[in-house]
N, CA, C and O atoms as CSV, one atom per row, in Angstrom:
chain,resi,resn,atom,element,x,y,z
A,1,MET,N,N,11.029,-6.752,29.640
A,1,MET,CA,C,12.104,-7.282,28.620
A,1,MET,C,C,12.556,-6.438,27.883
A,1,MET,O,O,13.764,-6.239,28.017
A,2,PHE,N,N,11.906,-5.710,26.956
A,2,PHE,CA,C,12.183,-4.820,26.154
A,2,PHE,C,C,11.879,-3.483,26.559
A,2,PHE,O,O,10.777,-3.321,27.081
A,3,ALA,N,N,12.958,-2.058,26.368
A,3,ALA,CA,C,11.735,-1.233,26.598
A,3,ALA,C,C,10.649,-0.727,25.652
A,3,ALA,O,O,9.497,-0.318,25.792
A,4,TRP,N,N,11.727,-0.976,24.341
A,4,TRP,CA,C,10.858,-0.450,23.572
A,4,TRP,C,C,8.761,-1.539,22.726
A,4,TRP,O,O,7.958,-1.657,21.801
A,5,LEU,N,N,9.087,-1.852,23.826
A,5,LEU,CA,C,7.571,-3.136,23.468
A,5,LEU,C,C,6.906,-2.860,24.350
A,5,LEU,O,O,5.860,-3.481,24.539
A,6,LYS,N,N,7.401,-1.578,25.382
A,6,LYS,CA,C,5.616,-1.406,26.340
A,6,LYS,C,C,5.245,-0.100,25.758
A,6,LYS,O,O,4.097,0.238,26.048
A,7,ASP,N,N,6.097,0.967,24.796
A,7,ASP,CA,C,5.213,1.668,23.454
A,7,ASP,C,C,4.109,0.812,22.873
A,7,ASP,O,O,4.372,-0.227,22.268
A,8,LYS,N,N,2.704,1.307,23.079
A,8,LYS,CA,C,1.889,1.001,22.137
A,8,LYS,C,C,2.559,1.144,20.626
A,8,LYS,O,O,2.976,0.224,19.923
A,9,ARG,N,N,2.542,2.444,20.353
A,9,ARG,CA,C,2.631,2.983,18.916
A,9,ARG,C,C,3.451,2.706,18.506
A,9,ARG,O,O,3.356,2.962,17.305
A,10,THR,N,N,4.536,2.195,18.764
A,10,THR,CA,C,6.269,1.505,18.455
A,10,THR,C,C,5.976,0.170,17.994
A,10,THR,O,O,6.459,-0.230,16.935
A,11,ILE,N,N,5.179,-0.592,18.744
A,11,ILE,CA,C,4.647,-1.852,18.698
A,11,ILE,C,C,3.681,-1.546,17.431
A,11,ILE,O,O,4.341,-1.926,16.464
A,12,ARG,N,N,2.646,-1.128,17.042
A,12,ARG,CA,C,1.763,-1.023,16.166
A,12,ARG,C,C,2.283,-0.509,15.050
A,12,ARG,O,O,1.814,-0.874,13.973
A,13,ARG,N,N,3.114,0.227,15.083
A,13,ARG,CA,C,4.130,0.644,13.752
A,13,ARG,C,C,5.011,-0.134,13.014
A,13,ARG,O,O,5.135,-0.201,11.791
A,14,ILE,N,N,5.811,-0.913,14.197
A,14,ILE,CA,C,6.126,-2.480,13.594
A,14,ILE,C,C,5.529,-2.990,12.700
A,14,ILE,O,O,6.088,-3.055,11.605
A,15,GLY,N,N,3.797,-3.680,12.919
A,15,GLY,CA,C,3.167,-4.741,12.493
A,15,GLY,C,C,2.807,-3.654,11.574
A,15,GLY,O,O,1.815,-4.280,11.199
A,16,ARG,N,N,2.755,-2.805,11.029
A,16,ARG,CA,C,2.360,-2.176,10.206
A,16,ARG,C,C,3.675,-2.193,8.700
A,16,ARG,O,O,3.411,-1.954,7.522
A,17,TRP,N,N,4.794,-2.489,9.183
A,17,TRP,CA,C,6.118,-2.616,8.635
A,17,TRP,C,C,6.098,-3.708,8.492
A,17,TRP,O,O,6.388,-4.162,7.385
A,18,PHE,N,N,5.876,-4.249,9.169
A,18,PHE,CA,C,5.752,-5.997,8.395
A,18,PHE,C,C,4.454,-5.761,7.503
A,18,PHE,O,O,4.443,-6.291,6.391
A,19,GLY,N,N,3.731,-5.261,7.772
A,19,GLY,CA,C,2.154,-5.402,6.902
A,19,GLY,C,C,2.312,-4.962,5.279
A,19,GLY,O,O,1.741,-5.604,4.397
A,20,TRP,N,N,3.407,-3.441,4.913
A,20,TRP,CA,C,4.002,-3.173,4.049
A,20,TRP,C,C,4.509,-4.006,3.118
A,20,TRP,O,O,4.254,-4.306,1.951
A,21,ILE,N,N,5.673,-4.440,4.342
A,21,ILE,CA,C,7.138,-5.747,3.801
A,21,ILE,C,C,5.762,-6.722,3.290
A,21,ILE,O,O,5.557,-6.744,2.076
A,22,SER,N,N,4.864,-7.486,4.154
A,22,SER,CA,C,4.449,-8.764,3.815
A,22,SER,C,C,3.680,-8.617,2.075
A,22,SER,O,O,4.021,-9.401,1.189
A,23,LEU,N,N,2.675,-7.542,1.837
A,23,LEU,CA,C,2.097,-6.656,0.426
A,23,LEU,C,C,2.894,-6.885,-0.737
A,23,LEU,O,O,2.562,-7.474,-1.766
A,24,ALA,N,N,4.485,-6.105,-0.322
A,24,ALA,CA,C,5.754,-5.768,-1.138
A,24,ALA,C,C,5.878,-7.610,-1.788
A,24,ALA,O,O,5.767,-8.157,-2.885
A,25,LEU,N,N,6.228,-8.145,-0.058
A,25,LEU,CA,C,6.993,-9.856,-1.048
A,25,LEU,C,C,5.897,-10.625,-1.282
A,25,LEU,O,O,6.126,-11.831,-1.377
A,26,VAL,N,N,4.249,-10.102,-1.457
A,26,VAL,CA,C,3.336,-10.799,-2.476
A,26,VAL,C,C,3.596,-10.587,-3.570
A,26,VAL,O,O,4.008,-11.458,-4.336
A,27,LEU,N,N,3.351,-8.983,-3.989
A,27,LEU,CA,C,3.322,-8.509,-5.182
A,27,LEU,C,C,4.913,-9.336,-6.069
A,27,LEU,O,O,5.046,-9.701,-7.237
A,28,VAL,N,N,5.485,-9.360,-5.380
A,28,VAL,CA,C,6.873,-9.253,-6.327
A,28,VAL,C,C,6.818,-11.411,-6.360
A,28,VAL,O,O,7.592,-12.016,-7.102
A,29,THR,N,N,5.961,-12.052,-5.589
A,29,THR,CA,C,6.014,-13.383,-5.602
A,29,THR,C,C,5.180,-13.200,-6.897
A,29,THR,O,O,5.794,-13.475,-7.927
A,30,MET,N,N,3.774,-12.748,-7.055
A,30,MET,CA,C,2.904,-12.956,-7.701
A,30,MET,C,C,3.750,-12.239,-9.420
A,30,MET,O,O,3.316,-12.263,-10.572
A,31,LEU,N,N,4.782,-11.795,-8.969
A,31,LEU,CA,C,5.742,-10.904,-10.901
A,31,LEU,C,C,6.262,-11.987,-10.829
A,31,LEU,O,O,5.909,-12.554,-11.862
A,32,THR,N,N,6.985,-12.759,-10.174
A,32,THR,CA,C,8.330,-13.792,-10.195
A,32,THR,C,C,6.832,-14.959,-11.067
A,32,THR,O,O,6.811,-14.847,-12.293
A,33,GLY,N,N,6.125,-15.596,-10.668
A,33,GLY,CA,C,5.516,-16.358,-10.879
A,33,GLY,C,C,4.910,-15.919,-12.343
A,33,GLY,O,O,5.035,-16.792,-13.203
A,34,TYR,N,N,4.354,-14.857,-12.705
A,34,TYR,CA,C,4.242,-14.720,-13.760
A,34,TYR,C,C,4.967,-14.707,-15.069
A,34,TYR,O,O,4.665,-15.062,-16.209
A,35,GLY,N,N,6.258,-14.061,-14.394
A,35,GLY,CA,C,7.595,-14.490,-15.188
A,35,GLY,C,C,8.024,-15.798,-15.763
A,35,GLY,O,O,8.693,-15.928,-16.788
A,36,ILE,N,N,7.612,-16.668,-15.071
A,36,ILE,CA,C,7.787,-18.359,-14.889
A,36,ILE,C,C,7.269,-18.990,-16.042
A,36,ILE,O,O,7.602,-19.997,-16.665
A,37,THR,N,N,6.332,-18.112,-16.178
A,37,THR,CA,C,4.758,-18.982,-17.641
A,37,THR,C,C,4.576,-17.639,-18.685
A,37,THR,O,O,4.220,-17.704,-19.861
A,38,GLN,N,N,4.896,-16.500,-17.979
A,38,GLN,CA,C,4.772,-15.410,-19.473
A,38,GLN,C,C,6.259,-14.788,-19.476
A,38,GLN,O,O,6.480,-13.679,-19.960
A,39,PHE,N,N,7.144,-15.496,-18.964
A,39,PHE,CA,C,8.829,-14.780,-19.764
A,39,PHE,C,C,8.740,-14.045,-20.471
A,39,PHE,O,O,8.810,-12.943,-19.927
A,40,ARG,N,N,8.631,-13.996,-21.326
A,40,ARG,CA,C,8.807,-13.186,-22.707
A,40,ARG,C,C,8.292,-11.417,-22.401
A,40,ARG,O,O,8.836,-10.313,-22.423
A,41,ILE,N,N,6.713,-12.068,-22.078
A,41,ILE,CA,C,6.491,-10.530,-21.523
A,41,ILE,C,C,6.917,-9.449,-20.286
A,41,ILE,O,O,6.819,-8.223,-20.324
A,42,VAL,N,N,7.512,-10.446,-18.980
A,42,VAL,CA,C,8.002,-9.952,-17.641
A,42,VAL,C,C,9.631,-9.818,-18.211
A,42,VAL,O,O,10.262,-8.980,-17.567
A,43,THR,N,N,10.158,-10.272,-18.942
A,43,THR,CA,C,11.157,-9.836,-19.400
A,43,THR,C,C,11.502,-8.709,-19.864
A,43,THR,O,O,12.479,-8.057,-19.495
A,44,SER,N,N,10.380,-8.289,-21.063
A,44,SER,CA,C,10.422,-7.121,-21.304
A,44,SER,C,C,10.010,-6.025,-20.729
A,44,SER,O,O,10.459,-4.899,-20.943
A,45,LEU,N,N,9.378,-6.239,-20.184
A,45,LEU,CA,C,8.441,-5.425,-18.893
A,45,LEU,C,C,9.824,-4.656,-17.924
A,45,LEU,O,O,10.064,-3.484,-17.634
A,46,THR,N,N,10.678,-6.231,-17.566
A,46,THR,CA,C,11.937,-5.895,-16.605
A,46,THR,C,C,13.032,-5.220,-17.616
A,46,THR,O,O,14.104,-5.662,-17.203
A,47,ALA,N,N,13.197,-4.697,-18.304
A,47,ALA,CA,C,14.284,-4.702,-19.549
A,47,ALA,C,C,15.406,-5.683,-19.071
A,47,ALA,O,O,16.443,-5.456,-18.449
A,48,GLY,N,N,14.894,-6.800,-19.537
A,48,GLY,CA,C,15.876,-8.165,-19.239
A,48,GLY,C,C,16.086,-8.487,-17.960
A,48,GLY,O,O,16.676,-9.559,-17.830
A,49,PHE,N,N,15.793,-7.903,-16.916
A,49,PHE,CA,C,16.237,-8.098,-15.731
A,49,PHE,C,C,15.271,-9.447,-14.695
A,49,PHE,O,O,15.678,-10.059,-13.707
A,50,LEU,N,N,14.072,-9.536,-15.322
A,50,LEU,CA,C,13.786,-11.321,-14.244
A,50,LEU,C,C,13.260,-11.873,-15.775
A,50,LEU,O,O,12.097,-11.784,-16.170
A,51,GLY,N,N,14.368,-12.449,-16.518
A,51,GLY,CA,C,14.290,-13.601,-17.321
A,51,GLY,C,C,12.966,-15.063,-16.749
A,51,GLY,O,O,12.158,-14.784,-15.864
A,52,LYS,N,N,12.963,-16.015,-17.182
A,52,LYS,CA,C,12.586,-17.079,-16.369
A,52,LYS,C,C,13.494,-18.328,-15.580
A,52,LYS,O,O,12.932,-19.254,-14.996
A,53,ALA,N,N,14.645,-18.220,-15.650
A,53,ALA,CA,C,15.562,-18.851,-14.704
A,53,ALA,C,C,15.023,-18.105,-13.271
A,53,ALA,O,O,14.407,-18.461,-12.267
A,54,VAL,N,N,15.591,-16.938,-13.754
A,54,VAL,CA,C,15.485,-15.890,-12.437
A,54,VAL,C,C,14.301,-15.285,-11.409
A,54,VAL,O,O,14.288,-14.708,-10.322
A,55,SER,N,N,13.396,-15.715,-12.309
A,55,SER,CA,C,11.277,-15.678,-11.517
A,55,SER,C,C,11.685,-17.151,-10.990
A,55,SER,O,O,11.512,-17.479,-9.816
A,56,GLN,N,N,12.197,-17.941,-11.886
A,56,GLN,CA,C,11.932,-19.263,-10.813
A,56,GLN,C,C,13.113,-19.360,-9.851
A,56,GLN,O,O,13.225,-20.362,-9.144
A,57,ARG,N,N,13.789,-18.599,-9.806
A,57,ARG,CA,C,14.559,-19.055,-8.155
A,57,ARG,C,C,14.060,-18.548,-7.103
A,57,ARG,O,O,13.856,-18.998,-5.976
A,58,TRP,N,N,13.772,-16.934,-7.899
A,58,TRP,CA,C,13.447,-15.668,-6.755
A,58,TRP,C,C,11.623,-16.192,-6.085
A,58,TRP,O,O,11.253,-16.037,-4.921
A,59,HIS,N,N,10.627,-16.916,-7.432
A,59,HIS,CA,C,9.829,-17.274,-6.771
A,59,HIS,C,C,10.060,-18.492,-5.502
A,59,HIS,O,O,9.458,-18.421,-4.430
A,60,GLU,N,N,11.086,-19.656,-5.860
A,60,GLU,CA,C,11.030,-20.503,-4.851
A,60,GLU,C,C,11.440,-20.026,-3.508
A,60,GLU,O,O,11.120,-20.599,-2.467
A,61,SER,N,N,12.197,-18.899,-3.579
A,61,SER,CA,C,13.012,-18.143,-2.234
A,61,SER,C,C,12.253,-17.592,-2.112
A,61,SER,O,O,12.897,-16.573,-1.861
A,62,LEU,N,N,10.897,-17.166,-2.026
A,62,LEU,CA,C,10.671,-15.847,-1.633
A,62,LEU,C,C,9.209,-16.711,-1.034
A,62,LEU,O,O,9.085,-16.287,0.115
A,63,GLY,N,N,8.413,-17.416,-1.223
A,63,GLY,CA,C,7.890,-18.735,-0.150
A,63,GLY,C,C,7.883,-18.371,0.857
A,63,GLY,O,O,6.971,-17.813,1.468
A,64,LEU,N,N,9.408,-18.767,1.340
A,64,LEU,CA,C,9.640,-18.428,3.032
A,64,LEU,C,C,9.644,-16.761,3.590
A,64,LEU,O,O,9.149,-16.275,4.607
A,65,LEU,N,N,10.240,-16.277,2.728
A,65,LEU,CA,C,9.734,-14.842,3.678
A,65,LEU,C,C,8.703,-14.156,3.315
A,65,LEU,O,O,8.676,-12.952,3.568
A,66,VAL,N,N,7.741,-14.723,2.710
A,66,VAL,CA,C,6.108,-14.069,2.788
A,66,VAL,C,C,5.543,-14.680,3.922
A,66,VAL,O,O,5.107,-13.878,4.748
A,67,LEU,N,N,5.433,-15.804,4.180
A,67,LEU,CA,C,5.290,-16.735,5.343
A,67,LEU,C,C,5.474,-15.601,6.266
A,67,LEU,O,O,4.588,-14.897,6.751
A,68,ALA,N,N,7.112,-15.501,6.490
A,68,ALA,CA,C,7.732,-15.238,7.896
A,68,ALA,C,C,7.249,-13.598,7.886
A,68,ALA,O,O,7.509,-13.019,8.941
A,69,ALA,N,N,6.596,-12.790,6.857
A,69,ALA,CA,C,6.714,-11.576,7.379
A,69,ALA,C,C,5.027,-11.548,7.793
A,69,ALA,O,O,4.556,-10.858,8.697
A,70,LEU,N,N,4.319,-12.394,6.976
A,70,LEU,CA,C,2.326,-12.545,7.214
A,70,LEU,C,C,2.769,-12.460,8.509
A,70,LEU,O,O,2.568,-11.489,9.239
A,71,ALA,N,N,3.693,-13.991,8.974
A,71,ALA,CA,C,3.626,-14.601,10.670
A,71,ALA,C,C,3.691,-13.173,11.719
A,71,ALA,O,O,3.205,-13.067,12.845
A,72,LEU,N,N,4.198,-12.498,11.200
A,72,LEU,CA,C,4.896,-11.510,12.265
A,72,LEU,C,C,4.072,-9.908,12.071
A,72,LEU,O,O,4.138,-8.906,12.784
A,73,HIS,N,N,3.372,-10.144,10.922
A,73,HIS,CA,C,2.027,-9.106,10.796
A,73,HIS,C,C,0.962,-9.564,11.821
A,73,HIS,O,O,0.459,-8.917,12.739
A,74,VAL,N,N,0.799,-10.521,11.531
A,74,VAL,CA,C,-0.780,-11.236,12.071
A,74,VAL,C,C,-0.363,-10.855,13.418
A,74,VAL,O,O,-0.952,-10.133,14.223
A,75,GLY,N,N,1.020,-11.607,13.551
A,75,GLY,CA,C,1.428,-12.007,15.312
A,75,GLY,C,C,1.557,-11.047,15.909
A,75,GLY,O,O,1.320,-10.992,17.116
A,76,ILE,N,N,1.916,-10.179,15.295
A,76,ILE,CA,C,2.200,-8.437,16.395
A,76,ILE,C,C,0.736,-7.773,16.361
A,76,ILE,O,O,0.460,-6.912,17.196
A,77,ALA,N,N,-0.182,-8.166,15.413
A,77,ALA,CA,C,-1.576,-7.977,15.685
A,77,ALA,C,C,-2.305,-8.003,16.539
A,77,ALA,O,O,-2.988,-7.151,17.107
A,78,LEU,N,N,-2.157,-9.063,16.644
A,78,LEU,CA,C,-2.951,-10.113,17.623
A,78,LEU,C,C,-2.415,-9.356,18.731
A,78,LEU,O,O,-3.037,-8.529,19.398
A,79,TRP,N,N,-1.219,-9.702,18.871
A,79,TRP,CA,C,-0.524,-9.182,20.635
A,79,TRP,C,C,-0.864,-8.137,21.677
A,79,TRP,O,O,-1.298,-8.032,22.825
A,80,TRP,N,N,-0.251,-7.124,20.224
A,80,TRP,CA,C,-1.574,-5.602,20.429
A,80,TRP,C,C,-2.527,-5.704,20.845
A,80,TRP,O,O,-2.807,-5.127,21.896
A,81,ARG,N,N,-3.378,-6.452,20.214
A,81,ARG,CA,C,-5.165,-6.411,21.027
A,81,ARG,C,C,-5.213,-7.281,22.169
A,81,ARG,O,O,-5.826,-7.061,23.214
A,82,TRP,N,N,-4.387,-8.471,21.834
A,82,TRP,CA,C,-4.998,-8.806,23.165
A,82,TRP,C,C,-3.884,-7.736,24.054
A,82,TRP,O,O,-4.340,-7.720,25.197
A,83,LYS,N,N,-2.880,-7.024,24.017
A,83,LYS,CA,C,-2.025,-6.749,24.836
A,83,LYS,C,C,-3.400,-5.305,25.479
A,83,LYS,O,O,-3.838,-4.921,26.564
A,84,GLY,N,N,-3.575,-5.002,24.169
A,84,GLY,CA,C,-4.346,-3.599,24.738
A,84,GLY,C,C,-6.313,-4.194,25.462
A,84,GLY,O,O,-7.089,-3.365,25.937
A,85,ALA,N,N,-6.550,-5.246,25.375
A,85,ALA,CA,C,-7.507,-5.280,25.833
A,85,ALA,C,C,-7.216,-5.780,27.289
A,85,ALA,O,O,-8.196,-5.861,28.029
A,86,ARG,N,N,-6.067,-6.103,27.760
A,86,ARG,CA,C,-5.654,-6.460,29.841
A,86,ARG,C,C,-5.287,-4.733,30.054
A,86,ARG,O,O,-5.327,-4.217,31.171
A,87,ASP,N,N,-5.012,-4.138,29.091
A,87,ASP,CA,C,-4.574,-2.530,29.873
A,87,ASP,C,C,-6.063,-2.252,30.072
A,87,ASP,O,O,-6.429,-1.206,30.607
């Protein structure tokens, strides 16, 4: 299929990157969720960057990205384990 899929280290590295991306997206989702409920604190902590309206929009938009990145992370990890068990 793809030549880069034959190298186990590359597959594992891609899976780890998606894991770190998932973690970052979860942290941003938590921050924006807190920014919706405690917008005065978050607005002052982020120097006015994350207000209540911006937090609400980002929080609604990040849900699918978190799920996609987490699904790719878990899917790659399971595929890597399954492929390694066959070899």
